[in-house]
C-alpha positions as CSV (number, residue, x, y, z in Angstrom):
1,M,60.2,78.3,113.1
2,L,56.6,78.9,114.0
3,T,54.0,80.7,111.9
4,R,51.3,82.6,113.7
5,H,48.6,85.0,112.6
6,V,47.0,87.9,114.5
7,G,45.0,86.6,117.5
8,E,46.8,83.3,117.6
9,R,49.0,82.3,120.5
10,I,51.8,80.1,121.7
11,V,51.7,78.4,125.1
12,I,55.0,77.5,126.8
13,D,54.8,75.1,129.7
14,Q,52.0,75.8,132.2
15,G,51.3,79.5,132.2
16,I,53.5,81.3,129.7
17,E,51.5,82.5,126.8
18,V,52.6,84.7,123.8
19,I,49.9,86.3,121.7
20,V,50.3,87.9,118.3
21,H,48.4,91.3,118.5
22,K,49.5,93.1,115.4
23,I,51.7,92.6,112.4
24,S,53.0,95.4,110.2
25,R,55.7,95.8,107.7
26,S,58.7,95.2,109.9
27,T,57.3,94.7,113.3
28,V,55.2,92.3,115.2
29,K,53.4,93.4,118.4
30,L,53.2,90.6,121.0
31,G,51.4,90.2,124.2
32,V,53.0,88.0,127.0
33,R,51.1,86.4,129.9
34,V,53.2,84.9,132.6
35,P,52.7,83.7,136.2
36,K,53.2,86.4,138.9
37,G,56.9,86.6,139.8
38,V,58.2,85.6,136.4
39,L,60.7,88.1,134.9
40,V,60.1,89.1,131.3
41,L,62.8,91.1,129.5
42,R,63.4,92.1,125.9
43,G,66.3,90.1,124.4
44,E,68.6,93.2,124.2
45,V,68.0,94.0,127.9
46,W,68.7,90.4,128.9
47,D,72.0,90.5,126.9
48,A,73.1,93.8,128.5
49,V,72.4,92.5,132.0
50,A,74.3,89.3,131.2
51,R,77.3,91.4,129.9
52,E,77.3,93.6,133.0
53,N,77.2,90.5,135.3
54,R,80.1,88.9,133.5
55,A,82.1,92.1,133.7
56,A,81.4,92.4,137.4
57,A,82.4,88.8,138.1
58,E,85.8,89.5,136.5
59,I,86.7,92.4,138.8
60,E,89.4,91.5,141.3
61,F,89.2,93.1,144.8
62,D,92.0,93.8,147.1
63,E,90.3,93.0,150.4
64,D,93.1,94.5,152.6
65,A,92.8,97.8,150.7
66,I,89.0,97.8,151.1
67,V,89.3,97.1,154.9
68,N,92.0,99.8,155.3
69,A,89.9,102.4,153.4
70,A,86.9,101.6,155.6
71,I,88.9,102.0,158.7
72,Q,90.2,105.4,157.5
73,V,86.8,106.8,156.9
74,T,85.4,105.7,160.2
75,P,84.6,108.7,162.4
76,E,87.0,109.1,165.3
77,S,84.1,109.1,167.8
78,E,83.3,105.5,166.9
79,N,86.9,104.4,167.7
80,E,87.0,105.9,171.2
81,P,86.3,103.6,174.2
């Protein structure tokens, strides 16, 4: 556990910086500086994305049914010689 006051910061590795901007009764406002291209998400968003990814990975696909469905929706003009 770290203790920080308004205006103080935490530096992670070489370029990730967390700054305490404001402290009120039940909330803390933080600023985050990261190198360009680094993704920053709130924890609950990260968790939701991870849940969706796990659920998508568990879906089983019937490849033959997908191919047959694709063939059926192909316009007839594309199948003509």
